[in-house]
N, CA, C and O atoms as a GROMACS GRO file, in nm:
protein
  560
    1MET      N    1  10.071 -13.961 -12.500
    1MET     CA    2  10.192 -13.892 -12.466
    1MET      C    3  10.256 -13.961 -12.347
    1MET      O    4  10.372 -14.003 -12.354
    2TRP      N    5  10.184 -13.974 -12.240
    2TRP     CA    6  10.240 -14.043 -12.125
    2TRP      C    7  10.179 -14.182 -12.123
    2TRP      O    8  10.057 -14.198 -12.116
    3ALA      N    9  10.257 -14.274 -12.127
    3ALA     CA   10  10.207 -14.411 -12.122
    3ALA      C   11  10.228 -14.462 -11.980
    3ALA      O   12  10.339 -14.495 -11.939
    4LEU      N   13  10.117 -14.468 -11.905
    4LEU     CA   14  10.124 -14.514 -11.767
    4LEU      C   15  10.054 -14.649 -11.759
    4LEU      O   16   9.947 -14.669 -11.816
    5ASN      N   17  10.116 -14.739 -11.687
    5ASN     CA   18  10.049 -14.868 -11.667
    5ASN      C   19   9.941 -14.851 -11.560
    5ASN      O   20   9.928 -14.744 -11.500
    6ARG      N   21   9.867 -14.953 -11.537
    6ARG     CA   22   9.753 -14.948 -11.446
    6ARG      C   23   9.795 -14.910 -11.304
    6ARG      O   24   9.725 -14.832 -11.238
    7GLN      N   25   9.906 -14.963 -11.257
    7GLN     CA   26   9.952 -14.934 -11.120
    7GLN      C   27   9.994 -14.787 -11.108
    7GLN      O   28   9.967 -14.725 -11.006
    8GLU      N   29  10.057 -14.730 -11.209
    8GLU     CA   30  10.098 -14.590 -11.208
    8GLU      C   31   9.975 -14.497 -11.213
    8GLU      O   32   9.971 -14.392 -11.149
    9GLN      N   33   9.876 -14.539 -11.293
    9GLN     CA   34   9.754 -14.460 -11.302
    9GLN      C   35   9.686 -14.452 -11.164
    9GLN      O   36   9.638 -14.346 -11.124
   10ARG      N   37   9.682 -14.566 -11.093
   10ARG     CA   38   9.622 -14.569 -10.959
   10ARG      C   39   9.701 -14.481 -10.863
   10ARG      O   40   9.642 -14.414 -10.779
   11ALA      N   41   9.831 -14.481 -10.872
   11ALA     CA   42   9.916 -14.400 -10.784
   11ALA      C   43   9.890 -14.252 -10.809
   11ALA      O   44   9.878 -14.174 -10.714
   12VAL      N   45   9.883 -14.211 -10.937
   12VAL     CA   46   9.857 -14.072 -10.971
   12VAL      C   47   9.718 -14.031 -10.923
   12VAL      O   48   9.700 -13.923 -10.866
   13LEU      N   49   9.619 -14.119 -10.946
   13LEU     CA   50   9.483 -14.092 -10.899
   13LEU      C   51   9.479 -14.079 -10.747
   13LEU      O   52   9.410 -13.991 -10.695
   14PHE      N   53   9.552 -14.163 -10.675
   14PHE     CA   54   9.558 -14.155 -10.529
   14PHE      C   55   9.620 -14.023 -10.485
   14PHE      O   56   9.569 -13.958 -10.394
   15LEU      N   57   9.729 -13.982 -10.550
   15LEU     CA   58   9.796 -13.858 -10.513
   15LEU      C   59   9.706 -13.737 -10.540
   15LEU      O   60   9.700 -13.645 -10.457
   16LEU      N   61   9.636 -13.735 -10.654
   16LEU     CA   62   9.545 -13.625 -10.684
   16LEU      C   63   9.429 -13.619 -10.584
   16LEU      O   64   9.390 -13.512 -10.539
   17THR      N   65   9.375 -13.736 -10.551
   17THR     CA   66   9.266 -13.742 -10.452
   17THR      C   67   9.315 -13.692 -10.317
   17THR      O   68   9.245 -13.615 -10.250
   18ALA      N   69   9.433 -13.735 -10.277
   18ALA     CA   70   9.489 -13.691 -10.149
   18ALA      C   71   9.512 -13.540 -10.149
   18ALA      O   72   9.489 -13.474 -10.048
   19LEU      N   73   9.556 -13.485 -10.260
   19LEU     CA   74   9.579 -13.342 -10.272
   19LEU      C   75   9.449 -13.264 -10.261
   19LEU      O   76   9.443 -13.162 -10.192
   20VAL      N   77   9.345 -13.310 -10.328
   20VAL     CA   78   9.215 -13.242 -10.323
   20VAL      C   79   9.154 -13.251 -10.183
   20VAL      O   80   9.106 -13.151 -10.131
   21VAL      N   81   9.157 -13.369 -10.122
   21VAL     CA   82   9.100 -13.386  -9.988
   21VAL      C   83   9.179 -13.303  -9.887
   21VAL      O   84   9.118 -13.239  -9.801
   22GLY      N   85   9.311 -13.303  -9.894
   22GLY     CA   86   9.394 -13.225  -9.802
   22GLY      C   87   9.369 -13.075  -9.817
   22GLY      O   88   9.360 -13.003  -9.717
   23GLY      N   89   9.357 -13.029  -9.940
   23GLY     CA   90   9.328 -12.888  -9.963
   23GLY      C   91   9.192 -12.847  -9.910
   23GLY      O   92   9.176 -12.738  -9.854
   24THR      N   93   9.094 -12.934  -9.926
   24THR     CA   94   8.959 -12.906  -9.876
   24THR      C   95   8.959 -12.898  -9.723
   24THR      O   96   8.897 -12.809  -9.665
   25ILE      N   97   9.028 -12.990  -9.660
   25ILE     CA   98   9.036 -12.988  -9.513
   25ILE      C   99   9.105 -12.861  -9.465
   25ILE      O  100   9.062 -12.800  -9.366
   26LYS      N  101   9.211 -12.820  -9.534
   26LYS     CA  102   9.282 -12.698  -9.494
   26LYS      C  103   9.192 -12.576  -9.509
   26LYS      O  104   9.193 -12.488  -9.423
   27LEU      N  105   9.114 -12.569  -9.617
   27LEU     CA  106   9.022 -12.457  -9.636
   27LEU      C  107   8.917 -12.451  -9.526
   27LEU      O  108   8.885 -12.344  -9.475
   28ILE      N  109   8.865 -12.566  -9.491
   28ILE     CA  110   8.761 -12.571  -9.386
   28ILE      C  111   8.819 -12.524  -9.253
   28ILE      O  112   8.753 -12.450  -9.180
   29ARG      N  113   8.939 -12.567  -9.222
   29ARG     CA  114   9.001 -12.527  -9.094
   29ARG      C  115   9.035 -12.378  -9.089
   29ARG      O  116   9.032 -12.317  -8.983
   30ASN      N  117   9.065 -12.321  -9.204
   30ASN     CA  118   9.105 -12.180  -9.207
   30ASN      C  119   8.988 -12.083  -9.210
   30ASN      O  120   9.008 -11.962  -9.193
   31ARG      N  121   8.868 -12.132  -9.230
   31ARG     CA  122   8.752 -12.043  -9.234
   31ARG      C  123   8.716 -12.000  -9.093
   31ARG      O  124   8.659 -12.077  -9.016
   32ARG      N  125   8.750 -11.879  -9.061
   32ARG     CA  126   8.729 -11.830  -8.925
   32ARG      C  127   8.584 -11.798  -8.896
   32ARG      O  128   8.540 -11.811  -8.782
   33PHE      N  129   8.508 -11.757  -8.997
   33PHE     CA  130   8.370 -11.718  -8.972
   33PHE      C  131   8.283 -11.836  -8.935
   33PHE      O  132   8.174 -11.819  -8.880
   34GLU      N  133   8.329 -11.958  -8.965
   34GLU     CA  134   8.250 -12.075  -8.927
   34GLU      C  135   8.282 -12.121  -8.786
   34GLU      O  136   8.207 -12.198  -8.726
   35GLN      N  137   8.394 -12.074  -8.733
   35GLN     CA  138   8.432 -12.113  -8.598
   35GLN      C  139   8.378 -12.009  -8.501
   35GLN      O  140   8.420 -11.893  -8.505
   36VAL      N  141   8.289 -12.046  -8.414
   36VAL     CA  142   8.228 -11.956  -8.318
   36VAL      C  143   8.302 -11.968  -8.186
   36VAL      O  144   8.319 -12.077  -8.131
   37ASP      N  145   8.346 -11.853  -8.136
   37ASP     CA  146   8.416 -11.850  -8.008
   37ASP      C  147   8.312 -11.826  -7.899
   37ASP      O  148   8.262 -11.715  -7.883
   38ASP      N  149   8.280 -11.931  -7.824
   38ASP     CA  150   8.178 -11.919  -7.720
   38ASP      C  151   8.218 -11.821  -7.611
   38ASP      O  152   8.130 -11.759  -7.550
   39GLY      N  153   8.345 -11.805  -7.585
   39GLY     CA  154   8.391 -11.710  -7.484
   39GLY      C  155   8.356 -11.567  -7.525
   39GLY      O  156   8.318 -11.486  -7.441
   40TRP      N  157   8.371 -11.537  -7.652
   40TRP     CA  158   8.338 -11.404  -7.701
   40TRP      C  159   8.189 -11.377  -7.689
   40TRP      O  160   8.147 -11.268  -7.652
   41LEU      N  161   8.107 -11.478  -7.720
   41LEU     CA  162   7.962 -11.461  -7.709
   41LEU      C  163   7.921 -11.436  -7.566
   41LEU      O  164   7.834 -11.353  -7.539
   42ALA      N  165   7.982 -11.507  -7.473
   42ALA     CA  166   7.949 -11.488  -7.332
   42ALA      C  167   7.989 -11.347  -7.286
   42ALA      O  168   7.915 -11.282  -7.212
   43GLU      N  169   8.105 -11.301  -7.331
   43GLU     CA  170   8.151 -11.166  -7.294
   43GLU      C  171   8.058 -11.061  -7.354
   43GLU      O  172   8.026 -10.961  -7.288
   44ARG      N  173   8.015 -11.081  -7.477
   44ARG     CA  174   7.922 -10.988  -7.541
   44ARG      C  175   7.791 -10.981  -7.464
   44ARG      O  176   7.738 -10.872  -7.442
   45ASP      N  177   7.740 -11.096  -7.422
   45ASP     CA  178   7.615 -11.098  -7.346
   45ASP      C  179   7.629 -11.028  -7.211
   45ASP      O  180   7.536 -10.960  -7.167
   46GLN      N  181   7.744 -11.045  -7.147
   46GLN     CA  182   7.768 -10.977  -7.019
   46GLN      C  183   7.773 -10.826  -7.037
   46GLN      O  184   7.715 -10.751  -6.958
   47LEU      N  185   7.842 -10.781  -7.141
   47LEU     CA  186   7.849 -10.637  -7.168
   47LEU      C  187   7.712 -10.581  -7.200
   47LEU      O  188   7.677 -10.472  -7.154
   48PHE      N  189   7.634 -10.653  -7.277
   48PHE     CA  190   7.500 -10.609  -7.312
   48PHE      C  191   7.414 -10.596  -7.187
   48PHE      O  192   7.342 -10.497  -7.171
   49ALA      N  193   7.421 -10.694  -7.098
   49ALA     CA  194   7.345 -10.690  -6.974
   49ALA      C  195   7.391 -10.573  -6.886
   49ALA      O  196   7.308 -10.507  -6.823
   50PHE      N  197   7.522 -10.549  -6.882
   50PHE     CA  198   7.576 -10.439  -6.802
   50PHE      C  199   7.522 -10.305  -6.852
   50PHE      O  200   7.476 -10.222  -6.772
   51PHE      N  201   7.526 -10.283  -6.984
   51PHE     CA  202   7.480 -10.156  -7.038
   51PHE      C  203   7.328 -10.140  -7.024
   51PHE      O  204   7.279 -10.028  -7.007
   52GLN      N  205   7.255 -10.249  -7.032
   52GLN     CA  206   7.111 -10.241  -7.008
   52GLN      C  207   7.084 -10.197  -6.864
   52GLN      O  208   6.998 -10.113  -6.840
   53GLN      N  209   7.158 -10.253  -6.770
   53GLN     CA  210   7.142 -10.218  -6.629
   53GLN      C  211   7.177 -10.072  -6.606
   53GLN      O  212   7.107 -10.002  -6.532
   54GLN      N  213   7.287 -10.025  -6.668
   54GLN     CA  214   7.327  -9.885  -6.654
   54GLN      C  215   7.219  -9.792  -6.708
   54GLN      O  216   7.187  -9.690  -6.645
   55ALA      N  217   7.164  -9.826  -6.822
   55ALA     CA  218   7.059  -9.743  -6.882
   55ALA      C  219   6.936  -9.739  -6.792
   55ALA      O  220   6.872  -9.635  -6.777
   56LYS      N  221   6.903  -9.852  -6.734
   56LYS     CA  222   6.787  -9.860  -6.645
   56LYS      C  223   6.809  -9.774  -6.520
   56LYS      O  224   6.718  -9.702  -6.478
   57GLU      N  225   6.930  -9.780  -6.462
   57GLU     CA  226   6.960  -9.701  -6.343
   57GLU      C  227   6.956  -9.552  -6.374
   57GLU      O  228   6.906  -9.473  -6.295
   58GLU      N  229   7.010  -9.513  -6.491
   58GLU     CA  230   7.009  -9.372  -6.528
   58GLU      C  231   6.866  -9.324  -6.552
   58GLU      O  232   6.831  -9.212  -6.517
   59GLU      N  233   6.785  -9.409  -6.610
   59GLU     CA  234   6.644  -9.373  -6.634
   59GLU      C  235   6.572  -9.353  -6.501
   59GLU      O  236   6.493  -9.260  -6.487
   60LEU      N  237   6.600  -9.439  -6.405
   60LEU     CA  238   6.538  -9.424  -6.273
   60LEU      C  239   6.586  -9.297  -6.205
   60LEU      O  240   6.509  -9.230  -6.137
   61ALA      N  241   6.715  -9.264  -6.223
   61ALA     CA  242   6.768  -9.143  -6.161
   61ALA      C  243   6.705  -9.019  -6.222
   61ALA      O  244   6.678  -8.922  -6.152
   62ILE      N  245   6.681  -9.021  -6.352
   62ILE     CA  246   6.620  -8.906  -6.418
   62ILE      C  247   6.475  -8.891  -6.376
   62ILE      O  248   6.427  -8.780  -6.354
   63ASP      N  249   6.405  -9.004  -6.364
   63ASP     CA  250   6.262  -8.998  -6.333
   63ASP      C  251   6.232  -8.981  -6.185
   63ASP      O  252   6.119  -8.947  -6.149
   64SER      N  253   6.330  -9.003  -6.097
   64SER     CA  254   6.302  -8.991  -5.955
   64SER      C  255   6.286  -8.844  -5.917
   64SER      O  256   6.362  -8.760  -5.965
   65PRO      N  257   6.189  -8.812  -5.834
   65PRO     CA  258   6.166  -8.672  -5.797
   65PRO      C  259   6.285  -8.616  -5.720
   65PRO      O  260   6.346  -8.685  -5.638
   66SER      N  261   6.317  -8.493  -5.746
   66SER     CA  262   6.424  -8.427  -5.673
   66SER      C  263   6.367  -8.369  -5.544
   66SER      O  264   6.251  -8.393  -5.510
   67GLU      N  265   6.448  -8.292  -5.475
   67GLU     CA  266   6.404  -8.236  -5.346
   67GLU      C  267   6.284  -8.142  -5.364
   67GLU      O  268   6.202  -8.129  -5.273
   68THR      N  269   6.275  -8.079  -5.479
   68THR     CA  270   6.166  -7.984  -5.502
   68THR      C  271   6.039  -8.052  -5.553
   68THR      O  272   5.936  -7.987  -5.567
   69GLY      N  273   6.047  -8.180  -5.580
   69GLY     CA  274   5.931  -8.252  -5.632
   69GLY      C  275   5.919  -8.244  -5.783
   69GLY      O  276   5.825  -8.298  -5.840
   70VAL      N  277   6.014  -8.177  -5.849
   70VAL     CA  278   6.012  -8.164  -5.994
   70VAL      C  279   6.109  -8.266  -6.052
   70VAL      O  280   6.222  -8.279  -6.003
   71LYS      N  281   6.067  -8.336  -6.155
   71LYS     CA  282   6.154  -8.435  -6.217
   71LYS      C  283   6.260  -8.364  -6.300
   71LYS      O  284   6.233  -8.262  -6.364
   72LYS      N  285   6.382  -8.419  -6.299
   72LYS     CA  286   6.490  -8.360  -6.376
   72LYS      C  287   6.456  -8.360  -6.524
   72LYS      O  288   6.488  -8.265  -6.595
   73GLN      N  289   6.391  -8.465  -6.572
   73GLN     CA  290   6.356  -8.475  -6.712
   73GLN      C  291   6.262  -8.362  -6.752
   73GLN      O  292   6.270  -8.311  -6.864
   74ASP      N  293   6.172  -8.323  -6.662
   74ASP     CA  294   6.080  -8.213  -6.691
   74ASP      C  295   6.155  -8.082  -6.705
   74ASP      O  296   6.119  -7.998  -6.788
   75LEU      N  297   6.260  -8.063  -6.624
   75LEU     CA  298   6.337  -7.939  -6.632
   75LEU      C  299   6.411  -7.929  -6.765
   75LEU      O  300   6.427  -7.820  -6.820
   76VAL      N  301   6.457  -8.041  -6.815
   76VAL     CA  302   6.529  -8.042  -6.941
   76VAL      C  303   6.437  -8.003  -7.056
   76VAL      O  304   6.479  -7.936  -7.149
   77ASN      N  305   6.311  -8.045  -7.050
   77ASN     CA  306   6.218  -8.024  -7.159
   77ASN      C  307   6.147  -7.889  -7.151
   77ASN      O  308   6.072  -7.855  -7.242
   78ARG      N  309   6.167  -7.813  -7.047
   78ARG     CA  310   6.097  -7.686  -7.032
   78ARG      C  311   6.160  -7.578  -7.119
   78ARG      O  312   6.280  -7.579  -7.146
   79ILE      N  313   6.076  -7.485  -7.162
   79ILE     CA  314   6.120  -7.374  -7.244
   79ILE      C  315   6.143  -7.253  -7.155
   79ILE      O  316   6.055  -7.214  -7.077
   80ASN      N  317   6.260  -7.195  -7.165
   80ASN     CA  318   6.295  -7.077  -7.086
   80ASN      C  319   6.234  -6.954  -7.154
   80ASN      O  320   6.270  -6.921  -7.267
   81LEU      N  321   6.142  -6.888  -7.086
   81LEU     CA  322   6.074  -6.772  -7.143
   81LEU      C  323   6.169  -6.657  -7.174
   81LEU      O  324   6.141  -6.576  -7.262
   82ASN      N  325   6.280  -6.650  -7.104
   82ASN     CA  326   6.372  -6.539  -7.122
   82ASN      C  327   6.472  -6.560  -7.236
   82ASN      O  328   6.540  -6.465  -7.276
   83THR      N  329   6.482  -6.681  -7.288
   83THR     CA  330   6.578  -6.706  -7.397
   83THR      C  331   6.514  -6.772  -7.518
   83THR      O  332   6.581  -6.787  -7.621
   84ALA      N  333   6.388  -6.810  -7.511
   84ALA     CA  334   6.323  -6.884  -7.619
   84ALA      C  335   6.302  -6.798  -7.742
   84ALA      O  336   6.276  -6.678  -7.734
   85SER      N  337   6.313  -6.863  -7.857
   85SER     CA  338   6.283  -6.796  -7.984
   85SER      C  339   6.134  -6.808  -8.012
   85SER      O  340   6.062  -6.878  -7.940
   86ALA      N  341   6.088  -6.740  -8.116
   86ALA     CA  342   5.947  -6.748  -8.153
   86ALA      C  343   5.909  -6.891  -8.190
   86ALA      O  344   5.800  -6.937  -8.155
   87GLN      N  345   5.997  -6.960  -8.260
   87GLN     CA  346   5.969  -7.099  -8.298
   87GLN      C  347   5.956  -7.189  -8.175
   87GLN      O  348   5.866  -7.273  -8.170
   88GLN      N  349   6.042  -7.171  -8.079
   88GLN     CA  350   6.035  -7.251  -7.957
   88GLN      C  351   5.906  -7.222  -7.882
   88GLN      O  352   5.842  -7.314  -7.831
   89LEU      N  353   5.868  -7.097  -7.874
   89LEU     CA  354   5.744  -7.061  -7.804
   89LEU      C  355   5.622  -7.120  -7.873
   89LEU      O  356   5.523  -7.154  -7.808
   90GLN      N  357   5.627  -7.132  -8.005
   90GLN     CA  358   5.514  -7.186  -8.079
   90GLN      C  359   5.495  -7.336  -8.058
   90GLN      O  360   5.392  -7.391  -8.095
   91THR      N  361   5.592  -7.402  -7.998
   91THR     CA  362   5.575  -7.544  -7.967
   91THR      C  363   5.485  -7.563  -7.846
   91THR      O  364   5.438  -7.674  -7.820
   92LEU      N  365   5.460  -7.456  -7.772
   92LEU     CA  366   5.370  -7.462  -7.657
   92LEU      C  367   5.225  -7.465  -7.704
   92LEU      O  368   5.192  -7.408  -7.808
   93LYS      N  369   5.142  -7.532  -7.628
   93LYS     CA  370   5.000  -7.544  -7.662
   93LYS      C  371   4.934  -7.406  -7.659
   93LYS      O  372   4.953  -7.328  -7.566
   94LYS      N  373   4.856  -7.377  -7.761
   94LYS     CA  374   4.778  -7.254  -7.774
   94LYS      C  375   4.862  -7.130  -7.802
   94LYS      O  376   4.812  -7.018  -7.792
   95ILE      N  377   4.991  -7.147  -7.836
   95ILE     CA  378   5.077  -7.033  -7.869
   95ILE      C  379   5.105  -7.039  -8.019
   95ILE      O  380   5.172  -7.130  -8.067
   96GLY      N  381   5.052  -6.941  -8.091
   96GLY     CA  382   5.075  -6.931  -8.235
   96GLY      C  383   5.179  -6.825  -8.265
   96GLY      O  384   5.241  -6.771  -8.173
   97PRO      N  385   5.200  -6.795  -8.394
   97PRO     CA  386   5.302  -6.697  -8.431
   97PRO      C  387   5.276  -6.557  -8.373
   97PRO      O  388   5.370  -6.491  -8.328
   98ALA      N  389   5.152  -6.514  -8.374
   98ALA     CA  390   5.121  -6.379  -8.324
   98ALA      C  391   5.147  -6.369  -8.174
   98ALA      O  392   5.207  -6.273  -8.127
   99LEU      N  393   5.101  -6.468  -8.100
   99LEU     CA  394   5.120  -6.466  -7.954
   99LEU      C  395   5.268  -6.482  -7.918
   99LEU      O  396   5.316  -6.420  -7.823
  100ALA      N  397   5.339  -6.564  -7.994
  100ALA     CA  398   5.483  -6.579  -7.970
  100ALA      C  399   5.554  -6.445  -7.991
  100ALA      O  400   5.644  -6.409  -7.915
  101GLN      N  401   5.513  -6.372  -8.094
  101GLN     CA  402   5.574  -6.241  -8.119
  101GLN      C  403   5.541  -6.142  -8.008
  101GLN      O  404   5.624  -6.059  -7.971
  102ARG      N  405   5.418  -6.149  -7.954
  102ARG     CA  406   5.382  -6.061  -7.842
  102ARG      C  407   5.467  -6.090  -7.720
  102ARG      O  408   5.507  -5.998  -7.647
  103ILE      N  409   5.496  -6.217  -7.697
  103ILE     CA  410   5.582  -6.255  -7.583
  103ILE      C  411   5.722  -6.196  -7.602
  103ILE      O  412   5.780  -6.140  -7.509
  104LEU      N  413   5.775  -6.209  -7.723
  104LEU     CA  414   5.908  -6.154  -7.751
  104LEU      C  415   5.909  -6.002  -7.738
  104LEU      O  416   6.004  -5.944  -7.684
  105ASP      N  417   5.804  -5.937  -7.786
  105ASP     CA  418   5.795  -5.791  -7.775
  105ASP      C  419   5.786  -5.748  -7.629
  105ASP      O  420   5.852  -5.653  -7.588
  106TYR      N  421   5.705  -5.819  -7.550
  106TYR     CA  422   5.692  -5.788  -7.407
  106TYR      C  423   5.828  -5.802  -7.338
  106TYR      O  424   5.867  -5.718  -7.258
  107ARG      N  425   5.897  -5.910  -7.371
  107ARG     CA  426   6.027  -5.936  -7.309
  107ARG      C  427   6.127  -5.827  -7.347
  107ARG      O  428   6.206  -5.784  -7.263
  108ALA      N  429   6.123  -5.783  -7.471
  108ALA     CA  430   6.215  -5.678  -7.516
  108ALA      C  431   6.183  -5.545  -7.448
  108ALA      O  432   6.274  -5.469  -7.414
  109LYS      N  433   6.056  -5.518  -7.428
  109LYS     CA  434   6.014  -5.390  -7.370
  109LYS      C  435   6.026  -5.388  -7.217
  109LYS      O  436   6.077  -5.291  -7.160
  110GLN      N  437   5.980  -5.493  -7.151
  110GLN     CA  438   5.974  -5.497  -7.004
  110GLN      C  439   6.096  -5.562  -6.939
  110GLN      O  440   6.116  -5.550  -6.818
  111GLY      N  441   6.178  -5.631  -7.017
  111GLY     CA  442   6.291  -5.703  -6.958
  111GLY      C  443   6.254  -5.849  -6.933
  111GLY      O  444   6.143  -5.891  -6.964
  112PRO      N  445   6.347  -5.925  -6.878
  112PRO     CA  446   6.322  -6.068  -6.858
  112PRO      C  447   6.208  -6.093  -6.759
  112PRO      O  448   6.183  -6.014  -6.669
  113PHE      N  449   6.142  -6.205  -6.779
  113PHE     CA  450   6.035  -6.246  -6.688
  113PHE      C  451   6.098  -6.287  -6.555
  113PHE      O  452   6.199  -6.358  -6.553
  114GLN      N  453   6.039  -6.243  -6.445
  114GLN     CA  454   6.089  -6.279  -6.314
  114GLN      C  455   6.032  -6.413  -6.267
  114GLN      O  456   6.102  -6.493  -6.204
  115THR      N  457   5.905  -6.436  -6.298
  115THR     CA  458   5.838  -6.563  -6.265
  115THR      C  459   5.758  -6.608  -6.386
  115THR      O  460   5.731  -6.528  -6.476
  116ILE      N  461   5.721  -6.734  -6.388
  116ILE     CA  462   5.641  -6.780  -6.502
  116ILE      C  463   5.502  -6.716  -6.501
  116ILE      O  464   5.439  -6.705  -6.606
  117GLU      N  465   5.454  -6.675  -6.385
  117GLU     CA  466   5.324  -6.610  -6.375
  117GLU      C  467   5.322  -6.475  -6.446
  117GLU      O  468   5.216  -6.427  -6.487
  118ASP      N  469   5.440  -6.411  -6.461
  118ASP     CA  470   5.449  -6.284  -6.532
  118ASP      C  471   5.405  -6.297  -6.677
  118ASP      O  472   5.370  -6.198  -6.741
  119LEU      N  473   5.407  -6.418  -6.730
  119LEU     CA  474   5.364  -6.441  -6.867
  119LEU      C  475   5.218  -6.399  -6.888
  119LEU      O  476   5.179  -6.362  -6.999
  120GLN      N  477   5.139  -6.404  -6.782
  120GLN     CA  478   4.998  -6.366  -6.792
  120GLN      C  479   4.980  -6.216  -6.817
  120GLN      O  480   4.870  -6.172  -6.850
  121LYS      N  481   5.086  -6.138  -6.802
  121LYS     CA  482   5.079  -5.995  -6.830
  121LYS      C  483   5.080  -5.966  -6.980
  121LYS      O  484   5.049  -5.855  -7.023
  122VAL      N  485   5.116  -6.067  -7.059
  122VAL     CA  486   5.116  -6.053  -7.205
  122VAL      C  487   4.973  -6.063  -7.254
  122VAL      O  488   4.900  -6.154  -7.215
  123LYS      N  489   4.933  -5.969  -7.340
  123LYS     CA  490   4.797  -5.966  -7.393
  123LYS      C  491   4.771  -6.096  -7.471
  123LYS      O  492   4.848  -6.133  -7.560
  124GLY      N  493   4.661  -6.162  -7.437
  124GLY     CA  494   4.623  -6.285  -7.505
  124GLY      C  495   4.653  -6.411  -7.425
  124GLY      O  496   4.611  -6.521  -7.463
  125ILE      N  497   4.724  -6.397  -7.314
  125ILE     CA  498   4.752  -6.513  -7.229
  125ILE      C  499   4.674  -6.496  -7.100
  125ILE      O  500   4.710  -6.416  -7.013
  126GLY      N  501   4.568  -6.571  -7.091
  126GLY     CA  502   4.485  -6.567  -6.973
  126GLY      C  503   4.510  -6.689  -6.885
  126GLY      O  504   4.603  -6.765  -6.910
  127PRO      N  505   4.426  -6.706  -6.783
  127PRO     CA  506   4.444  -6.818  -6.689
  127PRO      C  507   4.437  -6.956  -6.756
  127PRO      O  508   4.511  -7.046  -6.717
  128LYS      N  509   4.350  -6.973  -6.855
  128LYS     CA  510   4.338  -7.104  -6.921
  128LYS      C  511   4.463  -7.137  -7.002
  128LYS      O  512   4.516  -7.247  -6.993
  129THR      N  513   4.508  -7.043  -7.080
  129THR     CA  514   4.628  -7.066  -7.161
  129THR      C  515   4.748  -7.090  -7.070
  129THR      O  516   4.829  -7.179  -7.094
  130PHE      N  517   4.758  -7.008  -6.964
  130PHE     CA  518   4.869  -7.024  -6.870
  130PHE      C  519   4.864  -7.162  -6.804
  130PHE      O  520   4.968  -7.226  -6.789
  131ALA      N  521   4.745  -7.208  -6.766
  131ALA     CA  522   4.731  -7.339  -6.703
  131ALA      C  523   4.776  -7.451  -6.797
  131ALA      O  524   4.832  -7.551  -6.753
  132ASN      N  525   4.752  -7.433  -6.927
  132ASN     CA  526   4.792  -7.535  -7.025
  132ASN      C  527   4.943  -7.543  -7.044
  132ASN      O  528   4.996  -7.650  -7.076
  133ILE      N  529   5.012  -7.432  -7.025
  133ILE     CA  530   5.156  -7.432  -7.057
  133ILE      C  531   5.249  -7.419  -6.937
  133ILE      O  532   5.370  -7.430  -6.953
  134LYS      N  533   5.195  -7.397  -6.817
  134LYS     CA  534   5.283  -7.368  -6.703
  134LYS      C  535   5.377  -7.483  -6.669
  134LYS      O  536   5.484  -7.460  -6.613
  135GLU      N  537   5.341  -7.606  -6.702
  135GLU     CA  538   5.428  -7.720  -6.674
  135GLU      C  539   5.543  -7.730  -6.773
  135GLU      O  540   5.638  -7.806  -6.752
  136HIS      N  541   5.535  -7.653  -6.881
  136HIS     CA  542   5.634  -7.664  -6.987
  136HIS      C  543   5.723  -7.541  -7.001
  136HIS      O  544   5.801  -7.532  -7.095
  137ILE      N  545   5.710  -7.447  -6.909
  137ILE     CA  546   5.791  -7.325  -6.917
  137ILE      C  547   5.870  -7.302  -6.789
  137ILE      O  548   5.838  -7.357  -6.683
  138THR      N  549   5.972  -7.220  -6.801
  138THR     CA  550   6.055  -7.185  -6.687
  138THR      C  551   6.118  -7.048  -6.712
  138THR      O  552   6.119  -6.999  -6.825
  139VAL      N  553   6.168  -6.988  -6.606
  139VAL     CA  554   6.247  -6.866  -6.619
  139VAL      C  555   6.376  -6.890  -6.540
  139VAL      O  556   6.372  -6.934  -6.425
  140GLU      N  557   6.486  -6.862  -6.602
  140GLU     CA  558   6.616  -6.885  -6.534
  140GLU      C  559   6.706  -6.766  -6.548
  140GLU      O  560   6.818  -6.768  -6.498
   0.00000   0.00000   0.00000
């Protein structure tokens, strides 16, 4: 159909090769995921280090003893005897469903606990049980 002489064939082959090579180069340059921005990586590392330092400082602040000698973290984890549910009370060592219910009944009958030592007035909670749980309870 097209009768091209040898020189024309070479010219067409050159143009096609140039088109393919040029297109390939353009594709490579446009691929953003292959281009790494070192400035962004440095900024990411700085932010990561900053947040690690902040977390470390907050952890130290939580763990440092307060004026009363009690750690703030311990206060957060304590169970309030005056507001705790039966399920919450059962998370304490040596407190089962029956004893948790006795605590709730005592609280309903006698009113809120004034001190954590008042818990020993509940039938079934003696000095040993109280010693096991006193670090994990509070009254507020």
